[in-house]
N, C-alpha and C positions, 0 to 999 in steps of 0.2 A: 450285480443287480440282485442275484439270489441271496447273497450274504447280507446285503442291505435290508432286504425284505425280512430275512430271518431275525436280524438284529432288531429291526423295528418291531416285529411281532413279539420278540422276547421281552423287549422293554415295555411294550404295551401290556403284555401279560403280567409282568412283574408289578407294574404300576397298578394294574387291576386287582391283583392279589393283595397288595398293600392297602389299597383303598377298601377292599372287602374286609380285611382284618381290622382296619381302623373303624369301619362302620359297625362291625360286630362288637368290638370293644365298647364303642360309644353306645350301642343299643343296650348292652349289658349294664353299663353304668347308668343310663337313663332308667332302665327297669328297676335297678336297686334304689335309685333316688325316688322313683314313683312309689315303690313299696314302703320306703321310710315315711313318705308323706301320708300314706294310708295308715300306717301303723300309728303315727302321731294322732290320727283321728280316732284311734281305738279299734281299727279293723283287725280282728284276730286272724282272719283268713290271710291277710297280707303278711303277718308275722310267720305263719306256717309256711308260706311260699319262700320267705327269706331264709328260714331255717333249712328248708330242703335244698336251697341253692348253696349254702355255705357250711352246712354241718360237716360234710366230708373234709374240705380243706382245713377247717378249724381243728377237727379231731386229729388229723395227721400232724398238724403243727404242734399241738400239745403232746401227742404221743412221742414225737421225735425227741422232745426234751425230757419227758417224764418216764418213758419206757413202761408205761402202764396205761392200757386201753381204758380201764375203769376210771382212773384219775383224769385221763384226757377227755372222756365223755362228760365227766362232771364239770370240768372247767369250761368245756364247750357250752354246756347249759348255762353256767354262770355268766359267760360272755354274752349270750343271747339275752339274758335277763337285764344286763347292763344296757345293751343296745335298745331293748324295749323301753326301759325306764327313761332313756335319754333321747328317745325318738323326736320329741317336740323341740329339742335343742339342736338337732342335727342340721348342719349346714354343708351342702354339697360343694365345698371348696376344692377338695382333692378327690381322687378316686375313692369309691366306697370301700374297696379292698384295703386301701391305706388306713382309712378310718377304723375299719373292723379289726385289722391286725395290730393297730396301735393299742386298742383296748385289750386285745388278747394278750399282748406282751405284758401289760400291766397286771392282768389277772394271773398270768404265769408267775411273775416276780413276786406278787403278793402271796401266792400259794407256797412258793418255795421258802419264803421267809417264815410263813406261819407254821409250816410243817418241819422246819429245820430241826434236825436231830444231830447235834454236833458230835463228831468222833472225839476221842481223847485228845488227839493232836492232829489237825488236818494237814500239817506240813510234814511231820516226821513221827508216825505212830510209834508209841513207846510201850515196851513191855516191862511192867514193873515186877520185880522179884517179890514173890510172896504176896501178890496182889489179892489172893483169896483170903489172906489172913486179915484180922481186924485192922492192923496197922496199914497193910497194903490197901484195904478198902478205903480207909480214911484218906490216905494219900491220893488215891485215884479220885475220890470225891472232891478233894481240895483242888486238884488239877482241873477237873471238870468245871468247877465253879470259877476258877481264875480264867480258864479258856473262854467260857461263855461271856464273862465280863469283858475280856479283851475283844471278843468279836463284836459285842455291842458298842464298844468304844471306837471301832473302825468307822471311817466315813462310809456312808451307805453304798456308794458305788464299789468300793473295795470289798466290802462284806458280801454284796450280792455276787460280784464276779467270782470271788473265792468259793462261795457256796455252790454256785453253778458248776464250777470246775471240780470241786472235791466231792460234793454230795451226788450231783447228777452226772458226773464224769463227762461233761460236754467238752467238745473241742473249742479251741480259741475262736474259730470261725463261727461256730454256733452261738457262743456267748456274745460275740460281737454283733451278730445278727439280732439276737434277742434284745440287747441293750442299745442297739442302733448306734454303735461307735465302730472305729476301726480296730483291728487286732492289736495294734501297738498300744492303744489305750488299755485294752483288756490285760495285756501282759504286764504293763506298768502297774495297774491296780493290784493284780494278784501278787506281783513281786513285793510291793510295798506292804500288802496285808500279811504275807508270810514273814517278812522281816520284822514286822511289829509283833507278831505272835511269838516268834523265836526269842526276841529280846525280852519279852515279858514272862515267858515260860521258863527260860533258861535257869533262873535261880531255884526252880522247883524240881528240876530234872536231875 
């Protein structure tokens, strides 16, 4: 009897906690939706509330990928600008957090592409003999030009995955999360991108 009572109590408590959690999440979602509706009407106070709610999570998301708090804060601001401008088109089909971080991922990828500073060879860095000489500098310049052209010729997903891996030194798991695909796809894209670069740069090395 005692065991039955304990089990019944535990199940009831568990159900209560689950219901409480679901209610809390639903309340937060409803509040975000309400704020977006107010923002669409031009209420700046609602935008301030939304920023206060999501500034921290967004900044941490960007900082994890960029390893720069300054850049992370800038991209957070850019994301909120996009949210503000699109408020009248917002449809609460999915969770607001899903909507928010979908926009954040796009902002991050656009920034990485914009600020791309390609190394001489992102697959196998090469040290050129006499690279400080006029001939060496010319050769390095030629390699850089060919490399950048090769990168531009890559399919967008391959190029993005490679830059995230090489420039930002992100893990496959992080890249997969940002690009919303599985790790297998990321590894395949990076492998194909590296193979393409090796093939096209080989005659110059």
